[in-house]
N, C-alpha and C positions, 0 to 999 in steps of 0.2 A: 214116631212118624208112621202113618199107615202105609200099607204096601202100595196103594194107589198113588199117594203123594210121593213116595220114594221113586216109583216108576216114572212119574211125570217130570220130576226135577232132575233126573239123571243127565239130561242133555244141556243143562244150563251152561252158558259160557261165562267167562270171567267178567263180563260187562253187564249182562242182562239180569243178574241176580244181586248186584251190588246195591246198597242202600242209597248211594248217590246216583240220581236218575240220569243226568246228562241229557243229550239230545233225544228228542222223542223217537220212538221206535222206527217210524217212517220219516225220513228227513223231508220236511215240508218246504224247504227253501226253493226247490225248483218250481213250486206252485206260486211263488211270489208274483209271477207274471199275470196271474189271474186277478190280482188286486189292483193293477193299474194298466189298462183300464179295468174296472171291476166287472167281471162277467155276471155278477149277481145283480147288476143294475143299480147298485148303490154308489159308494165312494168311501170317503173317510169323513168323520165328523171333525169338529174344531180341535179335538184332542188327539187326532191321528188314529182313532179307533175305526175299523172297517164297518160299513153298513151294507144292508141289502135293500132291494126295492120290495115294497108290499102294496096291497091295494090302497092303503091309506097314506102311502109315502115311504120314505126311507126309514129303516129301523135297525136296531142291533139284533144280531143272531148269535146265540151262545156258541154254536159250532163254528161259525165263521170267525168269531173273535178268538176262540181257543186255538184254532188251526193257525191263525195269524200270529197268535202268541207263541206257538211252537217255532215259527220262523224266527221271530225276534229273540226267543230264548237261545236258539242255536247260534244266532249272531252274537248275542251277549257272552256266551261261553267262550267265544273266540276273541272278542274285542274288549270285553269289560268296559264298554263305552257307556258313559253316564246318560247320553241321549237315548241309547237303546233301552237302558233300564227305565228311563222315564216313560218311554212308549209302552213298555211292558206293564208298568204300574198303571198307566191309563187304561189299558185293556183289562187289567185286574179290577179296577174301579168300576168299569162298565159291566163286567160280569157280576160284581156284587150288587149293582143296581137292578140287574135283570133277575136275580135269584129271589125265590119266594120261600119263606120259612113256613113249613107245615108240620103238623104233628108226626108225619111220616118221614120227615127229613127235608133237606134242601132240594129244591127242584127249579128247573128253568122251563116255565110253561111256554108252549107255542100258542099264540093268541089268535091264530087264523086256522080255519078248518083245512084239513088235507083232503081234497076231493078225490085224489087218485085212490086212496085207501079208505075213503068214507069215514074219516075221523072228525068228530066235532070238537071245536075249541072250547076250553083250553085243553091241551094234551101235552103229555111229557114224552120225551124221546130218550131211550137208553144211550144212544150215541152222544147226545148232548151231555148226559150225566157222566158218561165214561170219559169224554174228552175234557170236561170241566174238572173232574178229579185229577187227571194227569196234569192239567195246566196249574191247578191250585197247588199241587204237590211240588211242582218245579219252582213255582214262585215262593213257596214255603222255604225251600232249600236255598233260593236266591236271596231272600230277605231275612230269614230267620223269624218271621212273624208266625207265632203259634196259632193265631186265629185262622190262618189259611189251612193248616193241617186239620183243625176242628171242622172247617167248612167242607173239606174234602171227605171227611168221615161222614158228615151229615148228608152229603150228596150220595155216598155209597149206601147209607141207611135207606134212602128212597128206593134203591134197587131191590129191596126186599118186598115192595108192594106189588101185588098181583095186578095183571092187566084188568081183570074184572072189577077191581077196586079203584081203578084210575091210575094204576102204575104201569110198569114196563116188564115185569117178570112173568114168565109163562112156562108151564110144564106141558109137554106134548103127551100124546096117548101112550107113549113108551116110558114116560117119566123123565125124559131128557129136559134139561134146563135151557131155556132161551131167554135172551133179553131183546125186547122189540124196539128197534129204531122207530117203527111206526106201529103203535099198539092198536091195530085194527081188530074188529070183533072176530073176524076169521084170521087165523095166524098168517102174517105176511112173511116173517122170518127173513128179513133183509140181511144178507151175509156180511157186508162190510161194516154196517152199524153194530152188529152183534160182536164182531171182533174188536172194534174200537172200544166197546164196553169192557171186553175182557182185558184190554191193555190197562184200563183204569183200575180194575181190580188187582192186576198184577203189580202195578205201581204202588198201590196201598200196601200190598204184602211186602214189597221190597222196603218201603219206608218204615212200616210198623212191625213187621214180622208176626202179625196176628193171623192165626190159622183160618178164621172164617173167610177172609178174603182169598186165601189160596184155595180153600175148599170149593168156593164158588167157581174160581178160575178152573180148577181141575174138573169140576162137573161140566163146564162149558167145553173143555177139551174133549171129554168123552162124547158130548153131543156132536161135536164136529167129526170125530172118528166114525160115528154111526151115520152121519147125514151128509158129509161133503159130496158124496157121489151124486146126490140129487141136484147139485149145482153145476154139474158137468154134462154138456150135451154132445160131447165128442169132438167138437171143433171150436167151442167157446165156453164161457162161463155165464151163469145166470145171476141176476141181481137179487132175486127173491124167490119165494116158493108160491106165493099167492097168485101172482100174475105171470110168473115164468118169463120175465123180461130178460133178454140178452143184455149184458152190460155194454156200455159204450167203449170204444177203443181206449179212451183215457183210463177208464176203470180197470179194464183188463190188465193194462201195462203198469199203471201207477198205483193201483189200490190192491186188487186181488193177488197179483203175483208177489208184490212186496209183503203183503200180510201173511201169505203162506211161508215166505222166507223167515219172517220174524217168529212165527209160531214154531217153525222147525228149530230155530235158535233157542227159544224159550223152553221147549219140551224135549227136544231130541228125537221126536217121533217121526218115523220115515214117511208117514202118510202126508205130512205137510210138505216135505221135499218133493214127494211124488207129484202132488198137485201144483206146486210151484213150477217144476220142470214142465209138466204137461201144459199148463196154461201159458207159460212163457213161449213154448214151442209153437203154440197155436197162433201167435201174433205174426201172421204172414199176410202179404197183399191179397192172396187168394181168399184166405179166411175172412179178412176184413171186407172184401167184396161180398162174400157169402152172408156175412152178418147184415150188411146194408140191405141185401135182398130180403133176408128173413125178417127184418123189422116190419116189412110190409106184408109178408106171407103169413107169419105166425099168428097175428091177430085174426086173420080170416079163417085160418084152420081152427082156432079156438071157437069162433062163432059157429062154424059148421058142426063141430063136435057138440056144442051146446044145443043146436037145433035137433040133431040126431038123437041125443039123449032125452 
């Protein structure tokens, strides 16, 4: 084992490095309220699989399905209810239908352009890949179907494809490894999507114990050690690096803070506990008001800076 691998795995608890995956790292069950009524403008199809609204009507989204699958999987671990298992299998079937087999691996294409980041369709998302991996592996352990493990590996193989070649993998000027939730031409570096991708890689290492998955995870840990400070503005956290958007209250409380807690558990590195505590302490009424004001002010400041430059 390399010195870097030894350093990063020292902090692992008795749960987060077991081959049996269990409940997803962030318990998605509190987000169940978002599915009824569905805040994404969709609903559920005739099989009980969640949908989202698109310009052409309702459609399936791999991230939406995977996260709902994490909710159902957590329920099933507790209840072992046949109805819950049936709903899980319906979600799995929908994910299979959405997946595309390519020479570079299994991928879930987004069929509509993303105007915010200027991405033309079709495009891939590392967050979709990572959450699909985590969902497939949990379903593999639930059903014993080896085909699901194979598909999780194939989804991870796509993570090797560079953004410039239509993939999601990017090296920055310092050689740090990123996985892009939104593979824009100029690096967007969305924090939460990057971390969800890391969770998929860690799950694959837990299940297979194959070093390439842990090696990429460890490289991502080093990336965060060097770059987390760029997401902190002193009173709140940022969503990305391209637009410098402040996250919504929900993201600060239910995504960034829990993600830092999980990374601290997985690695034992103090930097993640430091940011967990910092971002959690920033969730105050005064800071929330400040963020609401800055949603209006920061875009104007960026425009002024652009005019001056």
